[in-house]
N, C-alpha and C positions, 0 to 999 in steps of 0.2 A: 298515363297519359291525362291529362284535364278534358275533360268535354267542353266543346264550343259552350258557350252563353246563351242563353234563351235569348229568342227576339221575335220580329213580328211575323217570323213567316208558321213559325213553332204553334203548334195545337197543344195551348194550355187551360187547364181547368183550374180553378180557386185564385185566391183573390192574388193583386200583383204583389200587395206587400208582406205577404206568406213569408217567416220565420225559418221555413222548409222546404224545399225543392227537389223533387221527384222525377227523373227522366227517365222513361224505357224507350229503350231500343225495342222492336219489333216486328215480327212478321204475321202477317194474316193467315198463314199455313200453317202456322206453326203449333205443335200440338201444348208445346211446352208456353209456350205467349197464352194460349188459350185457358190453360188452367191457372196462370196467373191471374187471369182480368177479377174473378173474384176474390183473390186474395189484394189486388190495389183497391179494389171496389172497399174492401173491407179497413182497408189502411187510410184511403182516402176519408171514408165518414167518421172515425175513428177522429180524425186530425184535422175534421173539418175547419177550416178558418184561418188554419194554420202551415197548409199545405199548398203547395201549387206542384199540378202534376202534368207533365209534357209528354209525347206521346211522338217519335219520329219511328220514321221507317227504316229498316233493315231488311229488306226481301231477299232470303237466301235462294236465289233461281236454281243455284243446282241441285237442291233436294225439295223445294217448293216451287214447282213452273209455274203456280197458279198467284202466285203471291205480290207479284209485280204489278201484275194489272188490279189486283184487290186493293193495291195499296194506291193507284192511278186512280180508280172509282171511288175511294178515301179524299181523295184530294177535289176528283171532280164535285163530289158532296159536299167539301166545304167551300166550294167556288160561291154556292147557293147556302152558306150557316149552317150547313149539317154534317161537317165532320162528324163528332161524338155519337150521333145517331146510326151513321155509316158502319164506324169505327164498333159498335158494340153489336150491331147488325152481321157483319162480317165475322165477328168472333163467335158469334152465337151459329151461323151455318157454316163454321169450319170444316167440317169434315165434307161439305157438301160443294165448296169453292171450284171443284174443277168443271162441275155441270149447273152450276147456279147461274140463274140469271141476274146478272148483275144490274140489270134496268129493275126487274122487278122490285130486286131488295132495296135499290135508291126510292121507287114508288113509297115502299112502306117508310124508309126515312124522310119524307115529305118533302123531296127535290121536284122541280119540275122538270120532267123528263127526257122530253126533247130536247134540251138544253144539257143535260147530263149526258144525254147518248154521244150529241155534236160532241162536248169537251172530250168525254171517255175515247170517242174513236179517233181524236185529232190528236191524243198522243199529247196532247199540252201540258199535262201536268209528271211526264217522264223525268225531265229533268228537277225538279222539285223532288220524286222519290230521288233521285239519285243524289243532291246535294246531302239528304239527309247518311243518306249509305256512305259517302265521303265521309262525313265529321262523324258519322259510328267509325267507319276502319281508321281514321285519324287519329281516332280515342283510343284503337287497342281493339275493338268490340269485334268481336268472330264468330260470336252464336248468339241466339236469344231466347229467351228475353234477357237482357242486360241492361241492369238499373244502374244509375250514378245518382246520389244524397249530397245534395246541396256542392255540384260538381264532380264528386271523388266515386269514382269508381265502387259498388258496393259488389263482393265476393262471397258474401256468407248466402246462409240457407235460401232458396227462394220460398219460404213457408210465412205466414200470414206473423206469426209471432215474431222471428228473426227479422224478416223484414220490418216490422214497425218498432220494433227492440233500438235497431239499425239507426233508423230515422228519429225515434227519440232522441239517441244519445246525440245526434246531429245539433241539437240545441244547446 
């Protein structure tokens, strides 16, 4: 099943005209997603200028009860232009996510805290997270992390060399 094309709602890093596109469906409480962060960072660095990377939410509520709130927190930070900072901090602090003070993390990400707290408290971003979840489910995603390279689901090993080679082969 194809993945929906990137749009203005997606969180994208990299040039818009890059010949390669990597989309990750992730869950901030998933240990495999946390492990994938260093791999994705290496791939992005290696293919700098030739790769657009996008992150989409897929909180697995049944096994990760704090993932939805973390996803909404990343969206509240995104409303202030700090998605990637919050994304990185959430993964860096993933083991403590259940007990984590999301406001404290948001301060570290550099957001205006009163606006962040109001946005997070209003649950205004729950629909945004749900839209990513629905797009993933429509694309056959059942677990995290799941990657798509240039719109095609990647089914190989989730190690650096395998992912890098699959992306380069897409050229």
